[in-house]
LOLUM-81124 format. One record per residue (C-alpha): residue in one letter; residue number from 0; z negated, y negated, x negated. Coordinates in Angstrom, 2 decimals. Each point is the difference from the previous one (the first is absolute). Layout:
BEGIN
(A; NUM; (Z; Y; X))
...
//
This chain:
BEGIN
(M; 0; (0.00; 0.00; 0.00))
(Q; 1; (1.05; -3.35; -1.46))
(I; 2; (-2.16; -2.84; 1.27))
(E; 3; (1.37; -3.53; 0.08))
(L; 4; (-2.60; -2.46; -1.24))
(P; 5; (0.17; -3.64; -1.08))
(K; 6; (0.54; -0.64; -3.69))
(V; 7; (-3.33; -1.81; -0.26))
(I; 8; (-3.03; 1.26; 1.94))
(S; 9; (-3.05; -2.22; 0.31))
(G; 10; (-3.27; 1.44; -1.24))
(T; 11; (-3.16; -1.09; 1.80))
(T; 12; (-2.86; 0.34; -2.47))
(S; 13; (-0.48; -3.79; -0.02))
(L; 14; (-0.64; 0.17; 3.76))
(G; 15; (-2.89; 2.36; -0.79))
(N; 16; (-1.69; -2.41; -2.45))
(I; 17; (1.01; 1.66; -3.24))
(Y; 18; (-1.52; -1.90; -2.95))
(K; 19; (-0.82; -2.96; 2.28))
(E; 20; (-0.35; -1.08; 3.62))
(M; 21; (2.62; -2.32; 1.50))
(P; 22; (-0.15; -2.00; 3.24))
(F; 23; (1.73; 1.57; 3.01))
(A; 24; (2.50; -2.88; 0.13))
(E; 25; (1.11; 0.76; -3.55))
(K; 26; (0.36; 3.70; 0.79))
(T; 27; (2.10; -0.88; 3.05))
(A; 28; (2.16; -2.21; -2.20))
(I; 29; (0.64; 2.95; -2.34))
(V; 30; (1.08; 2.21; 2.90))
(K; 31; (2.20; -2.77; 1.45))
(A; 32; (1.62; -0.72; -3.36))
(Y; 33; (0.97; 3.64; -0.42))
(I; 34; (1.41; 0.28; 3.53))
(D; 35; (1.95; -3.25; -0.38))
(A; 36; (1.46; 1.07; -3.35))
(S; 37; (0.91; 3.56; 1.03))
(P; 38; (3.75; 0.41; 0.65))
(G; 39; (-0.57; 2.91; 2.40))
(V; 40; (-2.94; 1.64; 1.75))
(P; 41; (-3.14; -0.76; -2.03))
(M; 42; (-2.24; 2.87; -1.08))
(F; 43; (-3.68; -0.12; -0.95))
(D; 44; (-1.82; 2.67; -1.98))
(S; 45; (-3.72; 0.33; 0.69))
(A; 46; (-2.86; 2.49; -0.13))
(G; 47; (-3.46; 0.62; 1.37))
(K; 48; (-1.25; -0.27; -3.57))
(Y; 49; (1.12; -3.62; -0.32))
(G; 50; (-3.14; -1.97; 0.71))
(A; 51; (-1.45; 2.91; 2.02))
(G; 52; (2.63; -0.58; 2.67))
(L; 53; (-0.11; -3.79; -0.22))
(A; 54; (3.64; -0.18; -1.17))
(L; 55; (1.19; 1.92; 3.08))
(E; 56; (-2.17; -2.08; 2.30))
(V; 57; (1.15; -3.32; -1.47))
(L; 58; (3.65; 1.10; -0.05))
(G; 59; (-0.14; 0.66; 3.74))
(Q; 60; (-1.72; -3.32; 0.60))
(C; 61; (2.55; -1.89; -2.11))
(L; 62; (2.96; 1.61; 1.77))
(Q; 63; (-1.53; -0.86; 3.36))
(E; 64; (-0.72; -3.56; -1.12))
(L; 65; (3.65; -0.35; -1.03))
(G; 66; (1.28; 1.50; 3.27))
(I; 67; (1.92; 2.80; -1.72))
(E; 68; (1.35; 2.61; 2.42))
(K; 69; (-1.19; 3.54; -0.60))
(S; 70; (3.59; 1.23; -0.32))
(K; 71; (0.83; -2.61; -2.64))
(V; 72; (-2.28; 1.29; -2.74))
(L; 73; (-0.54; 3.25; -1.92))
(I; 74; (-3.44; 1.08; -1.20))
(S; 75; (-0.91; 2.79; -2.39))
(N; 76; (-3.62; 1.16; 0.00))
(K; 77; (-1.24; 2.13; -2.89))
(L; 78; (-2.71; 2.25; 1.45))
(A; 79; (-3.17; 1.37; -1.59))
(W; 80; (-2.76; -2.52; 0.65))
(V; 81; (-1.83; -1.20; 3.11))
(R; 82; (-2.65; -2.62; 0.55))
(K; 83; (-3.70; 0.69; -0.08))
(P; 84; (-3.03; -2.33; 0.11))
(L; 85; (-0.72; -1.96; -3.15))
(T; 86; (-3.54; 0.89; -1.10))
(T; 87; (0.17; -1.08; -3.64))
(P; 88; (0.45; -3.45; -1.62))
(E; 89; (3.71; 0.75; -0.52))
(P; 90; (2.39; 2.76; 1.12))
(T; 91; (-0.39; 3.34; -1.76))
(F; 92; (3.65; 1.08; -0.06))
(E; 93; (1.34; -2.45; -2.61))
(P; 94; (-2.84; -2.17; -1.34))
(G; 95; (0.93; -3.40; -1.34))
(V; 96; (3.53; -0.05; 1.42))
(W; 97; (-0.43; -1.11; 3.63))
(H; 98; (-1.88; -3.14; 0.95))
(N; 99; (-2.18; -1.01; 2.94))
(L; 100; (0.63; 3.14; 2.08))
(K; 101; (-2.00; 0.74; 3.12))
(Y; 102; (0.70; 3.75; -0.10))
(D; 103; (0.03; 2.86; -2.47))
(A; 104; (2.56; 2.83; 0.09))
(E; 105; (-0.17; 3.77; -0.23))
(Q; 106; (2.67; 2.52; -0.88))
(K; 107; (1.26; 2.42; 2.64))
(I; 108; (2.76; 2.30; -1.17))
(S; 109; (0.45; 3.02; 2.26))
(Y; 110; (1.91; 0.86; 3.18))
(D; 111; (-2.47; -1.79; 2.29))
(G; 112; (-0.89; -2.60; -2.60))
(I; 113; (3.53; -1.28; -0.46))
(L; 114; (0.50; -0.23; 3.78))
(H; 115; (-3.22; -2.02; 0.13))
(C; 116; (1.39; -2.29; -2.72))
(F; 117; (3.27; -0.42; 1.89))
(E; 118; (-1.72; -0.86; 3.28))
(D; 119; (-2.48; -2.31; -1.73))
(G; 120; (2.83; -1.81; -1.76))
(N; 121; (1.94; -0.64; 3.19))
(N; 122; (-3.19; -1.22; 1.70))
(L; 123; (-0.52; -2.50; -2.81))
(L; 124; (3.62; -1.19; 0.31))
(G; 125; (-0.69; -1.00; 3.61))
(D; 126; (3.28; -0.51; 1.85))
(Y; 127; (1.99; 1.55; -2.86))
(E; 128; (0.33; 3.51; -1.42))
(S; 129; (1.20; 1.73; -3.14))
(Q; 130; (3.37; 1.74; 0.00))
(F; 131; (-0.48; 1.64; -3.39))
(A; 132; (-2.99; 2.10; -1.05))
(S; 133; (-1.07; 1.57; -3.28))
(V; 134; (-2.96; 1.45; -1.84))
(H; 135; (-1.51; -2.64; -2.28))
(D; 136; (-1.17; 0.75; -3.55))
(P; 137; (-0.07; 3.80; 0.22))
(D; 138; (-0.09; -0.11; -3.80))
(E; 139; (-3.44; -1.63; 0.07))
(Y; 140; (-1.18; 2.48; 2.63))
(L; 141; (1.01; 2.92; -2.25))
(A; 142; (-1.41; -1.65; -3.12))
(A; 143; (-3.45; -0.11; 1.65))
(A; 144; (-0.16; 3.80; 0.20))
(K; 145; (-3.19; 1.43; -1.53))
(N; 146; (1.54; 3.33; -0.96))
(E; 147; (3.06; 2.19; 0.57))
(A; 148; (-1.21; 1.23; 3.40))
(D; 149; (-0.62; -3.57; 1.14))
(Y; 150; (3.46; -0.97; -1.27))
(E; 151; (1.64; 2.75; 2.07))
(K; 152; (-1.97; -1.07; 3.07))
(R; 153; (1.04; -3.61; -0.48))
(Y; 154; (3.64; 0.99; -0.43))
(H; 155; (-0.23; 2.00; 3.23))
(D; 156; (-1.42; -3.13; 1.67))
(I; 157; (3.07; -1.94; -1.14))
(L; 158; (2.39; 2.63; 1.33))
(E; 159; (-1.85; -0.02; 3.33))
(A; 160; (0.29; -3.79; 0.10))
(Y; 161; (3.75; 0.35; -0.40))
(R; 162; (0.07; 2.60; 2.76))
(A; 163; (-1.47; -2.66; 2.28))
(L; 164; (2.53; -2.60; -1.13))
(A; 165; (2.88; 2.44; 0.51))
(E; 166; (-1.15; 0.46; 3.59))
(L; 167; (-0.07; -3.77; 0.53))
(K; 168; (3.54; -0.21; -1.31))
(A; 169; (1.17; 2.90; 2.18))
(K; 170; (-1.39; -1.81; 3.04))
(G; 171; (1.82; -3.19; -0.99))
(V; 172; (-3.24; -1.90; -0.57))
(V; 173; (1.05; -0.90; -3.56))
(A; 174; (3.48; -0.30; -1.46))
(G; 175; (-0.81; 1.32; -3.45))
(V; 176; (-2.68; 1.76; -2.03))
(G; 177; (-0.69; -0.85; -3.61))
(I; 178; (-2.51; -0.26; -2.81))
(G; 179; (-1.55; -2.85; -1.97))
(A; 180; (-1.56; 0.77; -3.38))
(K; 181; (-0.55; -1.43; -3.46))
(D; 182; (0.25; 3.33; -1.84))
(W; 183; (3.60; 1.06; 0.50))
(R; 184; (-0.81; 3.59; -0.99))
(S; 185; (-1.98; 0.42; 3.21))
(I; 186; (3.10; -1.09; 1.90))
(E; 187; (2.03; 2.56; -1.92))
(K; 188; (-2.48; 2.76; 0.88))
(I; 189; (-0.26; -0.88; 3.69))
(S; 190; (3.76; -0.47; 0.40))
(K; 191; (0.45; 3.69; -0.81))
(D; 192; (-2.14; 1.00; 2.99))
(V; 193; (0.67; -2.80; 2.49))
(K; 194; (3.23; -1.40; 1.42))
(L; 195; (-0.19; -3.71; -0.79))
(D; 196; (2.29; -2.71; 1.34))
(W; 197; (-1.11; -2.59; -2.52))
(V; 198; (-2.33; -0.51; -2.93))
(M; 199; (-1.75; -3.11; -1.30))
(I; 200; (-0.74; 0.07; -3.70))
(A; 201; (-2.57; -2.59; -1.09))
(N; 202; (-0.90; -1.32; -3.46))
(S; 203; (2.28; 2.60; -1.54))
(Y; 204; (3.72; -0.81; -0.23))
(T; 205; (-0.03; -3.42; -1.63))
(I; 206; (1.51; -2.03; -2.78))
(Y; 207; (-3.20; 0.76; -1.94))
(N; 208; (-0.28; 3.69; 0.88))
(H; 209; (2.96; 2.35; 0.61))
(P; 210; (-0.48; 3.40; -1.69))
(K; 211; (3.03; 2.29; -0.10))
(E; 212; (-1.75; 2.60; 2.17))
(L; 213; (-0.37; -2.59; 2.76))
(V; 214; (3.60; -1.15; -0.40))
(D; 215; (1.09; 3.62; 0.46))
(F; 216; (-2.24; 0.44; 3.06))
(I; 217; (1.47; -3.11; 1.65))
(E; 218; (3.46; 1.49; -0.54))
(N; 219; (-1.18; 3.26; 1.59))
(L; 220; (-1.27; -1.85; 3.08))
(H; 221; (3.29; -1.89; 0.18))
(Q; 222; (1.94; 3.27; -0.01))
(Q; 223; (-2.17; 1.19; 2.90))
(N; 224; (0.86; -3.15; 1.98))
(I; 225; (-3.64; -1.08; 0.10))
(T; 226; (-0.39; -3.77; 0.27))
(I; 227; (-2.03; -1.55; -2.81))
(I; 228; (-2.07; -3.17; 0.21))
(N; 229; (-1.23; -1.49; -3.26))
(S; 230; (-3.31; -1.83; 0.21))
(A; 231; (-2.31; -1.97; -2.29))
(V; 232; (2.70; -0.70; -2.59))
(F; 233; (-2.19; -2.83; -1.38))
(H; 234; (-2.85; 2.49; -0.66))
(G; 235; (-2.36; -1.72; 2.40))
(G; 236; (1.04; -3.49; -1.14))
(F; 237; (-0.43; 0.45; -3.76))
(L; 238; (3.68; -0.52; -0.81))
(M; 239; (-0.13; -3.27; 1.95))
(G; 240; (-2.91; -1.34; -2.06))
(S; 241; (-3.21; 1.33; 1.55))
(D; 242; (-2.64; 2.01; -1.85))
(F; 243; (0.09; 2.88; 2.51))
(F; 244; (2.07; 3.02; -1.06))
(N; 245; (0.25; 2.63; 2.75))
(Y; 246; (-3.13; -1.43; 1.67))
(T; 247; (-2.00; 0.16; -3.24))
(E; 248; (-1.05; -3.25; -1.66))
(L; 249; (1.08; -0.32; -3.63))
(H; 250; (-1.40; -2.30; -2.70))
(P; 251; (2.08; -1.47; -2.85))
(D; 252; (-2.85; 0.44; -2.47))
(N; 253; (-0.36; 3.72; 0.75))
(P; 254; (1.81; 2.00; -2.76))
(E; 255; (0.91; 2.72; 2.51))
(H; 256; (1.80; -2.56; 2.17))
(K; 257; (1.84; -1.72; -2.84))
(K; 258; (3.21; 2.02; 0.43))
(Y; 259; (0.45; -1.23; 3.59))
(Y; 260; (-0.24; -3.66; -0.95))
(E; 261; (2.25; 0.45; -3.04))
(W; 262; (2.69; 1.65; 2.15))
(R; 263; (-0.24; -2.75; 2.62))
(D; 264; (0.15; -2.79; -2.58))
(R; 265; (3.14; 1.43; -1.59))
(F; 266; (1.54; 0.63; 3.42))
(N; 267; (-0.60; -3.62; 0.99))
(E; 268; (1.53; -1.22; -3.27))
(I; 269; (3.20; 1.99; 0.57))
(C; 270; (0.20; -1.15; 3.62))
(K; 271; (-0.32; -3.62; -1.19))
(A; 272; (2.73; 0.51; -2.58))
(Y; 273; (2.40; 1.15; 2.73))
(N; 274; (-1.27; -2.48; 2.62))
(I; 275; (-1.18; 2.82; 2.28))
(N; 276; (-2.99; -0.12; 2.30))
(P; 277; (-2.22; 2.97; -1.09))
(P; 278; (-0.68; 1.18; 3.59))
(A; 279; (3.78; 0.07; 0.60))
(A; 280; (0.47; 2.33; -2.98))
(A; 281; (-2.79; 2.29; 1.24))
(I; 282; (1.49; 0.10; 3.50))
(Y; 283; (3.51; 0.63; -1.31))
(F; 284; (-1.20; 2.89; -2.14))
(G; 285; (-1.95; 1.52; 2.90))
(L; 286; (2.95; -0.17; 2.39))
(H; 287; (3.03; 0.93; -2.08))
(V; 288; (-0.52; 3.74; 0.02))
(P; 289; (2.07; 2.51; 2.01))
(G; 290; (-2.16; 1.09; 2.94))
(I; 291; (-2.34; -2.99; 0.08))
(K; 292; (0.95; -1.82; 3.19))
(S; 293; (-2.83; -2.50; 0.36))
(I; 294; (-2.68; -1.80; -1.91))
(A; 295; (-3.39; -0.91; 1.47))
(L; 296; (-1.27; -3.37; -1.15))
(N; 297; (-3.32; -1.71; 0.64))
(S; 298; (-0.64; -3.71; -0.11))
(S; 299; (-3.10; -2.09; 0.55))
(N; 300; (2.09; -3.17; -0.03))
(P; 301; (2.22; -0.81; 3.02))
(N; 302; (2.26; -2.12; -2.22))
(R; 303; (0.86; 2.98; -2.19))
(V; 304; (1.02; 2.38; 2.78))
(R; 305; (3.57; -1.27; 0.40))
(Q; 306; (0.31; -0.15; -3.76))
(N; 307; (-0.96; 3.70; -0.20))
(I; 308; (2.77; 0.93; 2.40))
(E; 309; (2.51; -2.18; -1.81))
(M; 310; (-1.01; 1.51; -3.36))
(A; 311; (0.89; 3.45; 1.34))
(N; 312; (3.62; -1.16; 0.05))
(I; 313; (0.16; -1.68; -3.40))
(E; 314; (2.24; 1.49; -2.68))
(I; 315; (-1.48; 0.45; -3.48))
(P; 316; (2.47; -0.04; -2.95))
(A; 317; (0.54; 3.18; -1.98))
(A; 318; (-0.89; -1.85; -3.21))
(F; 319; (-3.57; -0.43; 1.24))
(W; 320; (-0.44; 3.74; 0.51))
(S; 321; (1.53; 0.73; -3.41))
(R; 322; (-2.53; -2.34; -1.57))
(M; 323; (-2.86; 1.64; 1.92))
(K; 324; (1.11; 3.38; -1.37))
(E; 325; (0.40; -1.34; -3.52))
(E; 326; (-3.52; -1.41; 0.10))
(G; 327; (-1.37; 3.31; 1.28))
(L; 328; (-1.30; -1.49; 3.24))
(I; 329; (1.98; 2.46; 2.06))
(D; 330; (1.13; 3.50; -0.96))
(Q; 331; (3.11; -0.20; -2.18))
(N; 332; (1.40; 3.04; 1.81))
(Y; 333; (-0.66; -1.35; 3.50))
(P; 334; (3.16; 0.93; 1.93))
(H; 335; (0.32; -2.54; 2.81))
(L; 336; (0.46; -3.30; -1.87))
//
């Protein structure tokens, strides 16, 4: 099944107060900017994990505030987490990442659990609903296994979750079933046991990180006609200048973090030499791969949203990529540039 998706999908972590809390009016402006700049039907990617459901809730509120018809928007909800009461000073599921939340979140990956997540997500969206469903971060769920027996139980939970999603698709409740994960090897494993319509690979296939094994896996998915969405190509904002790399805060004076800053500094120098906006180079790299149909981009600044979409259509000269290979910033044998 080949799914038609927009070239640029809007992420929603900023609506869930990632790194900071923004006023509702500013969040609405982000949603409006993306809708206004989208050439076709806009699509938002969200998850119950984002702000313990706050991103889903705010997305629904923003769409309603803007008067967007239900049929004029696509929503993807990555399922695995549902709200629970907040009984600690800050949420327990990702300490230090989400700000000023009124709820905590708990993981529910199983047949019944994923249906609970799906229903909870649509309730939070209010007058809207998700057309695409997936299991969120199954890699982290498996990595938490205490022993081999626990690992096998957890993997069975994941397969049961997909059984539930397959039933939703068969009933026409969702248009496609996918997966969202940071560790692409978990996607590879699950794809052998589950029929997926699409996959979202996060923090993995980027201008900074593109191992040959992952390049080969993307080609394999492409040959199977599975739609690929590339996400987090800025590594959580680091390549755009922040100190967060894949949701972990780095420090320039930490010797273990030095390599990240050195790579970014050299990358910025080469971009300046060719008069290229660094985010545009990262987006171009993340999109120009056979099989990758869309890129999911987050923004906490309404004024950058249109720019993100425009950057997805910018051409980058071959000389720039040759220089990047010469400098060792991307693999010299990388096949797609």
